C-alpha positions in Angstrom: 192.7 9.7 -21.9 189.5 8.8 -20.1 188.4 5.4 -20.9 185.1 3.7 -19.9 185.9 0.5 -18.2 183.9 -2.5 -19.2 183.4 -1.8 -23.0 185.3 -4.1 -25.3 188.7 -2.6 -26.2 188.5 0.0 -23.4 190.9 0.2 -20.5 190.9 2.4 -17.4 193.4 5.2 -17.0 195.1 3.3 -14.2 195.6 0.2 -16.5 197.1 2.4 -19.2 199.5 4.2 -16.8 200.7 0.8 -15.6 201.5 -0.1 -19.3 203.5 3.1 -20.2 206.8 2.0 -18.7 206.2 -1.6 -20.0 205.7 -0.2 -23.5 209.1 1.5 -23.4 210.7 -1.7 -22.0 209.0 -3.8 -24.8 210.5 -1.5 -27.4 214.0 -1.9 -25.7 213.6 -5.7 -25.6 213.8 -5.6 -21.8 210.7 -7.7 -21.0 210.4 -11.5 -20.5 208.4 -13.2 -23.3 205.3 -13.7 -21.0 205.2 -10.0 -20.2 205.7 -9.1 -23.8 202.6 -11.1 -24.7 200.6 -9.2 -22.0 201.7 -5.8 -23.3 201.0 -6.8 -26.9 197.6 -7.9 -25.9 196.9 -4.6 -24.2 198.2 -2.7 -27.3 195.8 -4.7 -29.5 192.9 -3.5 -27.5 193.9 0.0 -26.5 194.3 2.6 -29.3 195.8 5.4 -27.1 198.5 3.1 -25.8 199.1 1.8 -29.4 199.6 5.4 -30.5 202.1 6.0 -27.7 203.9 2.7 -28.7 204.2 3.9 -32.3 205.4 7.3 -31.2 208.0 5.9 -28.9 209.2 3.4 -31.5 209.5 6.2 -34.1 211.4 8.6 -31.7 213.8 5.8 -30.8 214.4 4.9 -34.4 215.1 8.6 -35.3 217.5 9.0 -32.3 219.3 5.8 -33.2 219.7 6.9 -36.9 220.9 10.4 -35.8 223.5 8.9 -33.4 225.0 6.8 -36.2 225.7 9.8 -38.4 229.1 11.5 -38.2 229.7 15.2 -38.4 231.9 16.3 -41.3 235.7 16.2 -40.6 236.1 20.0 -40.8 233.4 20.5 -38.2 234.8 17.8 -35.9 238.2 19.6 -36.2 236.7 23.0 -35.3 235.0 21.5 -32.3 238.2 19.8 -31.2 240.2 23.1 -31.5 237.5 24.9 -29.5 237.5 22.3 -26.7 241.3 22.5 -26.5 241.1 26.3 -26.3 238.6 26.1 -23.5 240.8 23.6 -21.6 243.8 25.9 -21.9 241.7 28.8 -20.5 240.5 26.7 -17.6 244.0 25.5 -16.7 245.4 29.0 -17.0 242.6 30.7 -15.1 
């Protein structure tokens, strides 16, 4: 991601590296409002970071959606039985 510093909308690699963690914290609502504004301003002017932001947001949304789905009852029961069987073997072994 080599950027030429000085052109409008361009940032140095060092600036972008500094924003990577802040982008994740922005998505997680872990930044103070003033820092949110700084990160959003950077995203408006830096397409590579904006793409990372969009990717991170999409991945987090997919994970959140996947975590809310439940396995079918018969599958949960099979897993429970297998866990119990393993526990018995461990305690007997």
